[in-house]
C-alpha positions as YAML, in Angstrom:
chain: A
units: angstrom
residues:
- id: 1
  name: MET
  ca: [23.71, -45.71, 2.94]
- id: 2
  name: SER
  ca: [26.47, -47.52, 2.64]
- id: 3
  name: LEU
  ca: [27.98, -47.65, -0.79]
- id: 4
  name: ALA
  ca: [30.18, -50.77, -0.04]
- id: 5
  name: THR
  ca: [27.27, -51.95, -0.57]
- id: 6
  name: SER
  ca: [25.33, -50.98, -3.22]
- id: 7
  name: GLY
  ca: [23.75, -53.20, -5.39]
- id: 8
  name: ALA
  ca: [24.93, -53.45, -9.19]
- id: 9
  name: ALA
  ca: [23.26, -51.28, -11.45]
- id: 10
  name: ALA
  ca: [19.56, -52.22, -13.09]
- id: 11
  name: ALA
  ca: [19.56, -48.90, -14.80]
- id: 12
  name: PRO
  ca: [21.05, -48.59, -19.01]
- id: 13
  name: LEU
  ca: [22.10, -45.36, -18.14]
- id: 14
  name: TYR
  ca: [25.22, -47.32, -16.04]
- id: 15
  name: LYS
  ca: [25.33, -51.07, -18.40]
- id: 16
  name: ARG
  ca: [28.70, -51.73, -18.36]
- id: 17
  name: HIS
  ca: [29.83, -50.09, -15.53]
- id: 18
  name: ARG
  ca: [31.38, -51.54, -12.77]
- id: 19
  name: PHE
  ca: [30.45, -49.38, -9.77]
- id: 20
  name: PRO
  ca: [26.40, -49.49, -9.76]
- id: 21
  name: GLY
  ca: [24.66, -45.79, -10.48]
- id: 22
  name: GLU
  ca: [23.47, -44.99, -6.50]
- id: 23
  name: ILE
  ca: [27.33, -44.19, -6.44]
- id: 24
  name: ILE
  ca: [28.36, -42.65, -10.01]
- id: 25
  name: SER
  ca: [25.13, -40.29, -9.71]
- id: 26
  name: HIS
  ca: [25.74, -39.11, -5.82]
- id: 27
  name: ALA
  ca: [29.21, -39.32, -7.06]
- id: 28
  name: VAL
  ca: [28.33, -36.00, -9.60]
- id: 29
  name: TRP
  ca: [25.47, -34.66, -8.22]
- id: 30
  name: LEU
  ca: [28.28, -34.26, -5.33]
- id: 31
  name: TYR
  ca: [31.00, -32.30, -7.68]
- id: 32
  name: TYR
  ca: [28.03, -30.17, -9.87]
- id: 33
  name: ARG
  ca: [26.58, -29.09, -6.08]
- id: 34
  name: PHE
  ca: [29.47, -28.29, -3.95]
- id: 35
  name: ARG
  ca: [32.66, -26.32, -3.85]
- id: 36
  name: LEU
  ca: [34.31, -29.52, -3.79]
- id: 37
  name: SER
  ca: [37.68, -30.99, -6.32]
- id: 38
  name: TYR
  ca: [37.60, -34.46, -7.80]
- id: 39
  name: ARG
  ca: [40.09, -35.59, -4.55]
- id: 40
  name: ASP
  ca: [37.74, -34.25, -2.52]
- id: 41
  name: VAL
  ca: [34.97, -36.72, -4.01]
- id: 42
  name: GLU
  ca: [37.40, -39.31, -4.09]
- id: 43
  name: GLU
  ca: [37.46, -39.37, -0.18]
- id: 44
  name: LEU
  ca: [33.95, -38.52, 0.51]
- id: 45
  name: LEU
  ca: [32.99, -42.43, -1.27]
- id: 46
  name: ALA
  ca: [36.32, -43.30, 0.11]
- id: 47
  name: GLU
  ca: [34.78, -42.42, 4.39]
- id: 48
  name: ARG
  ca: [31.81, -44.59, 2.66]
- id: 49
  name: GLY
  ca: [33.56, -47.65, 1.71]
- id: 50
  name: GLY
  ca: [33.74, -46.51, -2.16]
- id: 51
  name: VAL
  ca: [37.42, -47.04, -3.73]
- id: 52
  name: VAL
  ca: [36.83, -44.79, -6.53]
- id: 53
  name: THR
  ca: [39.91, -42.48, -8.16]
- id: 54
  name: TYR
  ca: [39.40, -39.52, -9.03]
- id: 55
  name: GLU
  ca: [40.44, -39.51, -12.36]
- id: 56
  name: THR
  ca: [37.29, -42.18, -12.62]
- id: 57
  name: ILE
  ca: [35.10, -39.67, -10.71]
- id: 58
  name: ARG
  ca: [35.86, -37.04, -13.67]
- id: 59
  name: GLN
  ca: [34.57, -39.42, -16.33]
- id: 60
  name: TRP
  ca: [32.11, -40.06, -14.65]
- id: 61
  name: CYS
  ca: [31.18, -36.36, -14.45]
- id: 62
  name: GLN
  ca: [32.04, -35.74, -17.60]
- id: 63
  name: LYS
  ca: [30.00, -38.02, -19.50]
- id: 64
  name: PHE
  ca: [27.15, -37.85, -17.37]
- id: 65
  name: GLY
  ca: [26.72, -33.89, -16.21]
- id: 66
  name: GLN
  ca: [25.31, -33.27, -19.62]
- id: 67
  name: THR
  ca: [23.01, -35.91, -19.65]
- id: 68
  name: PHE
  ca: [21.37, -35.62, -15.71]
- id: 69
  name: ALA
  ca: [21.17, -31.79, -16.34]
- id: 70
  name: GLY
  ca: [19.47, -31.89, -19.52]
- id: 71
  name: ARG
  ca: [16.87, -34.57, -18.22]
- id: 72
  name: LEU
  ca: [16.42, -31.56, -15.66]
- id: 73
  name: ARG
  ca: [16.05, -28.81, -17.92]
- id: 74
  name: ARG
  ca: [13.28, -31.04, -20.08]
- id: 75
  name: ARG
  ca: [11.24, -31.47, -16.46]
- id: 76
  name: ARG
  ca: [11.73, -27.87, -15.28]
- id: 77
  name: ARG
  ca: [8.67, -25.31, -16.08]
- id: 78
  name: ARG
  ca: [8.71, -23.18, -18.93]
- id: 79
  name: PRO
  ca: [10.81, -20.35, -18.03]
- id: 80
  name: GLY
  ca: [9.27, -16.18, -17.41]
- id: 81
  name: ASP
  ca: [9.47, -13.74, -20.11]
- id: 82
  name: LYS
  ca: [11.77, -11.52, -18.57]
- id: 83
  name: TRP
  ca: [15.44, -12.91, -19.29]
- id: 84
  name: HIS
  ca: [18.30, -11.09, -18.21]
- id: 85
  name: ILE
  ca: [21.16, -11.31, -20.05]
- id: 86
  name: ASP
  ca: [25.05, -10.48, -19.49]
- id: 87
  name: GLU
  ca: [28.52, -11.07, -19.72]
- id: 88
  name: MET
  ca: [32.01, -11.41, -17.56]
- id: 89
  name: GLN
  ca: [35.55, -12.10, -17.99]
- id: 90
  name: LEU
  ca: [36.95, -15.16, -18.14]
- id: 91
  name: LYS
  ca: [41.24, -15.67, -18.52]
- id: 92
  name: ILE
  ca: [42.26, -18.14, -19.92]
- id: 93
  name: ASN
  ca: [45.81, -18.86, -20.31]
- id: 94
  name: GLY
  ca: [46.39, -15.42, -19.92]
- id: 95
  name: ARG
  ca: [43.88, -14.62, -22.73]
- id: 96
  name: LYS
  ca: [40.47, -12.55, -22.25]
- id: 97
  name: HIS
  ca: [37.28, -15.25, -23.26]
- id: 98
  name: TRP
  ca: [33.69, -13.99, -21.92]
- id: 99
  name: LEU
  ca: [31.25, -15.01, -20.75]
- id: 100
  name: TRP
  ca: [27.35, -14.93, -22.06]
- id: 101
  name: ARG
  ca: [24.53, -16.18, -19.41]
- id: 102
  name: ALA
  ca: [21.35, -15.39, -19.55]
- id: 103
  name: VAL
  ca: [18.41, -15.98, -16.53]
- id: 104
  name: ASP
  ca: [14.97, -15.41, -16.06]
- id: 105
  name: GLN
  ca: [13.37, -13.24, -13.70]
- id: 106
  name: ASP
  ca: [13.32, -15.73, -11.73]
- id: 107
  name: GLY
  ca: [17.17, -17.03, -11.51]
- id: 108
  name: ILE
  ca: [16.65, -19.37, -13.47]
- id: 109
  name: VAL
  ca: [19.84, -20.43, -15.38]
- id: 110
  name: LEU
  ca: [18.45, -20.84, -19.54]
- id: 111
  name: ASP
  ca: [21.84, -20.85, -20.95]
- id: 112
  name: ILE
  ca: [25.73, -19.66, -20.90]
- id: 113
  name: LEU
  ca: [28.20, -19.57, -23.60]
- id: 114
  name: VAL
  ca: [31.62, -18.88, -24.04]
- id: 115
  name: GLN
  ca: [33.12, -16.96, -26.71]
- id: 116
  name: GLU
  ca: [36.48, -15.25, -27.36]
- id: 117
  name: ARG
  ca: [34.62, -11.96, -28.04]
- id: 118
  name: ARG
  ca: [32.00, -8.81, -26.67]
- id: 119
  name: ASN
  ca: [31.09, -7.87, -30.30]
- id: 120
  name: GLN
  ca: [28.47, -7.00, -31.99]
- id: 121
  name: GLU
  ca: [28.74, -11.23, -33.49]
- id: 122
  name: ALA
  ca: [28.58, -12.86, -30.36]
- id: 123
  name: ALA
  ca: [25.91, -11.12, -28.60]
- id: 124
  name: GLU
  ca: [23.25, -12.31, -31.52]
- id: 125
  name: THR
  ca: [25.02, -15.67, -32.02]
- id: 126
  name: PHE
  ca: [24.05, -16.24, -28.10]
- id: 127
  name: LEU
  ca: [20.70, -14.63, -28.21]
- id: 128
  name: ARG
  ca: [19.58, -16.85, -30.51]
- id: 129
  name: ARG
  ca: [21.43, -19.34, -29.14]
- id: 130
  name: VAL
  ca: [18.66, -19.28, -26.41]
- id: 131
  name: VAL
  ca: [16.21, -18.59, -28.80]
- id: 132
  name: ASN
  ca: [16.64, -21.16, -30.58]
- id: 133
  name: GLY
  ca: [17.07, -23.52, -27.07]
- id: 134
  name: HIS
  ca: [13.90, -22.77, -25.06]
- id: 135
  name: GLY
  ca: [11.59, -21.69, -29.28]
- id: 136
  name: TYR
  ca: [10.55, -18.64, -27.75]
- id: 137
  name: GLN
  ca: [10.58, -14.82, -28.07]
- id: 138
  name: PRO
  ca: [10.17, -12.96, -24.53]
- id: 139
  name: ARG
  ca: [7.91, -9.80, -23.58]
- id: 140
  name: VAL
  ca: [12.21, -8.38, -22.01]
- id: 141
  name: VAL
  ca: [15.32, -8.46, -22.35]
- id: 142
  name: ILE
  ca: [16.97, -6.40, -19.76]
- id: 143
  name: THR
  ca: [21.20, -5.77, -20.19]
- id: 144
  name: ASP
  ca: [23.79, -3.25, -18.85]
- id: 145
  name: LYS
  ca: [25.06, -0.30, -21.03]
- id: 146
  name: LEU
  ca: [27.06, -2.71, -23.66]
- id: 147
  name: ALA
  ca: [26.98, -0.33, -27.34]
- id: 148
  name: SER
  ca: [27.07, -4.69, -28.44]
- id: 149
  name: TYR
  ca: [23.41, -5.10, -27.22]
- id: 150
  name: PRO
  ca: [20.73, -2.60, -28.34]
- id: 151
  name: PRO
  ca: [21.58, -4.17, -32.69]
- id: 152
  name: ALA
  ca: [22.10, -7.80, -31.74]
- id: 153
  name: VAL
  ca: [18.07, -7.68, -30.05]
- id: 154
  name: ARG
  ca: [16.89, -5.33, -32.56]
- id: 155
  name: ARG
  ca: [18.02, -7.50, -35.69]
- id: 156
  name: VAL
  ca: [17.06, -11.37, -32.82]
- id: 157
  name: LEU
  ca: [14.96, -10.21, -31.30]
- id: 158
  name: PRO
  ca: [13.12, -7.41, -32.64]
- id: 159
  name: GLN
  ca: [9.22, -7.59, -31.36]
- id: 160
  name: THR
  ca: [11.11, -7.57, -27.56]
- id: 161
  name: GLU
  ca: [11.24, -4.67, -25.50]
- id: 162
  name: HIS
  ca: [14.98, -3.80, -24.26]
- id: 163
  name: ARG
  ca: [15.67, -1.98, -21.32]
- id: 164
  name: ARG
  ca: [19.62, -1.05, -20.25]
- id: 165
  name: HIS
  ca: [19.82, -0.13, -17.03]
- id: 166
  name: LYS
  ca: [22.79, -1.54, -14.78]
- id: 167
  name: GLY
  ca: [21.38, -1.50, -12.04]
- id: 168
  name: LEU
  ca: [17.67, -3.61, -13.85]
- id: 169
  name: ASN
  ca: [20.87, -6.21, -14.44]
- id: 170
  name: ASN
  ca: [21.11, -7.45, -10.62]
- id: 171
  name: ARG
  ca: [19.52, -10.67, -11.17]
- id: 172
  name: ALA
  ca: [22.17, -12.06, -13.97]
- id: 173
  name: GLU
  ca: [25.69, -10.39, -12.61]
- id: 174
  name: ASN
  ca: [24.55, -11.83, -9.01]
- id: 175
  name: SER
  ca: [24.64, -15.26, -10.78]
- id: 176
  name: HIS
  ca: [27.92, -14.87, -11.83]
- id: 177
  name: ARG
  ca: [29.38, -15.74, -8.78]
- id: 178
  name: PRO
  ca: [28.65, -19.65, -8.48]
- id: 179
  name: THR
  ca: [30.99, -19.73, -11.27]
- id: 180
  name: ARG
  ca: [33.21, -17.02, -9.46]
- id: 181
  name: ARG
  ca: [33.29, -19.63, -6.19]
- id: 182
  name: ARG
  ca: [33.85, -23.15, -8.79]
- id: 183
  name: GLU
  ca: [36.40, -21.51, -11.02]
- id: 184
  name: ARG
  ca: [38.49, -20.20, -7.88]
- id: 185
  name: VAL
  ca: [38.83, -24.74, -6.36]
- id: 186
  name: LEU
  ca: [39.59, -25.04, -10.53]
- id: 187
  name: GLN
  ca: [42.35, -23.04, -10.26]
- id: 188
  name: ARG
  ca: [40.68, -21.71, -13.58]
- id: 189
  name: PHE
  ca: [39.98, -22.75, -16.60]
- id: 190
  name: LYS
  ca: [41.72, -24.73, -18.46]
- id: 191
  name: SER
  ca: [40.81, -24.12, -21.60]
- id: 192
  name: PRO
  ca: [36.85, -22.08, -23.11]
- id: 193
  name: ALA
  ca: [36.16, -25.99, -24.20]
- id: 194
  name: HIS
  ca: [36.92, -26.63, -20.61]
- id: 195
  name: ALA
  ca: [34.40, -24.17, -18.92]
- id: 196
  name: GLN
  ca: [31.65, -24.96, -20.89]
- id: 197
  name: GLN
  ca: [31.99, -28.50, -20.20]
- id: 198
  name: PHE
  ca: [31.96, -27.29, -16.84]
- id: 199
  name: LEU
  ca: [29.71, -24.62, -16.97]
- id: 200
  name: SER
  ca: [26.41, -26.25, -18.92]
- id: 201
  name: PRO
  ca: [25.46, -29.09, -16.45]
- id: 202
  name: PHE
  ca: [26.35, -26.84, -13.41]
- id: 203
  name: GLY
  ca: [23.50, -24.50, -13.71]
- id: 204
  name: PRO
  ca: [21.02, -26.51, -13.66]
- id: 205
  name: ILE
  ca: [22.05, -28.90, -11.25]
- id: 206
  name: SER
  ca: [22.78, -26.24, -8.50]
- id: 207
  name: ASP
  ca: [19.23, -24.06, -9.57]
- id: 208
  name: HIS
  ca: [18.07, -27.44, -8.99]
- id: 209
  name: PHE
  ca: [19.32, -27.70, -5.56]
- id: 210
  name: ARG
  ca: [18.54, -24.09, -4.91]
- id: 211
  name: PRO
  ca: [15.43, -23.35, -4.04]
- id: 212
  name: ARG
  ca: [15.40, -20.30, -2.98]
- id: 213
  name: ARG
  ca: [15.78, -20.85, 0.47]
- id: 214
  name: HIS
  ca: [15.40, -17.75, 2.11]
- id: 215
  name: ARG
  ca: [12.07, -16.95, 0.56]
- id: 216
  name: LEU
  ca: [10.43, -20.22, 2.36]
- id: 217
  name: PRO
  ca: [9.64, -21.90, 5.86]
- id: 218
  name: ALA
  ca: [11.90, -24.20, 7.34]
- id: 219
  name: ALA
  ca: [9.48, -26.75, 6.85]
- id: 220
  name: GLN
  ca: [8.13, -26.14, 3.11]
- id: 221
  name: TYR
  ca: [11.64, -25.26, 2.32]
- id: 222
  name: HIS
  ca: [12.51, -29.15, 3.22]
- id: 223
  name: GLN
  ca: [9.89, -29.96, 1.55]
- id: 224
  name: VAL
  ca: [9.99, -29.28, -1.74]
- id: 225
  name: LEU
  ca: [14.27, -31.13, -1.32]
- id: 226
  name: GLN
  ca: [12.77, -33.96, -0.49]
- id: 227
  name: THR
  ca: [10.28, -33.21, -3.98]
- id: 228
  name: ARG
  ca: [13.75, -32.74, -5.61]
- id: 229
  name: PHE
  ca: [15.47, -35.42, -4.69]
- id: 230
  name: ALA
  ca: [13.45, -38.16, -5.99]
- id: 231
  name: THR
  ca: [13.22, -35.60, -9.23]
- id: 232
  name: TRP
  ca: [17.27, -36.16, -8.97]
- id: 233
  name: ARG
  ca: [16.58, -39.44, -8.12]
- id: 234
  name: GLU
  ca: [14.57, -39.86, -11.58]
- id: 235
  name: VAL
  ca: [16.90, -38.48, -14.02]
- id: 236
  name: THR
  ca: [19.37, -40.13, -12.83]
- id: 237
  name: GLY
  ca: [17.76, -43.85, -13.73]
- id: 238
  name: LEU
  ca: [17.61, -45.14, -9.70]
- id: 239
  name: PRO
  ca: [14.43, -46.64, -8.06]
- id: 240
  name: ALA
  ca: [12.70, -44.35, -5.94]
- id: 241
  name: ALA
  ca: [13.57, -43.69, -2.53]
- id: 242
  name: ALA
  ca: [12.05, -47.02, -0.12]
...
C-alpha cells in the first residue's frame, strides 16, 4: 500500500480529517503494536510517502486509540473465570504511583488503573472497576501476599475463592513486562493521566496482535493473524482487504 496514493476516507469516523482512515489507523496500529515513538511512526509513514508530523500522530493516537480498543474489547470472547491481579510501581515526576492490573488465566488484560495508593481502599476501587466493566464475578482471584487484598476481596467479591501465593501469580506479573518496555521508550510517563491514557488502549490493541505464537504452528499462526487484521479493519471502519 502506498500511503501517498490512498483514497479519501469514506468512514464517518474520519470525517473532517485531511488524511484518509487508512493512514490514521495504520499510524495508531504502529504506535500501540510496536515499541515506537511518535517520531518513529512519522519516519515510517514518510518512507511510504505520507507527510505527517509527529504531533498529528499523537493527536490521532489520543483520539482514536481508546475507540479502537473499546471496539476490540466488545468483539473478543468473554474472559475466563480465574482472574490474576497484581500491582507494579511507577515513578511519575519523582513520586510513587501504582499500576493495578487484572488479567484472566489466558493473559488477556481485563483492566488497568493508575492510583497513588496501594492500600485496601485502592484495591477495592480497582476490583469494583473490573467487576463493573465485565458484569460478572470470577470463580477465583489470585493475588500476591499484599495485606490489602484479603479484606478488599471479602468486601467486593464475597463469593469468590481467593488464593494468595506469589508463584501462582506469575501470569499477572509477566503481563507487566510490555508496560516496562514501553515506559522506557516513552522515557517514563509524564503524569498519572498520561499513563492511564496510554495504557488503556495499549492493552487491548497489543493483546489482539499477540495470539500466543509459541503455541501455534507457523501456518496456523499466520492464519490467525490474517483473521485479526481483518477484525482490525472492521473496528477501524475500513473496507475489507481485497
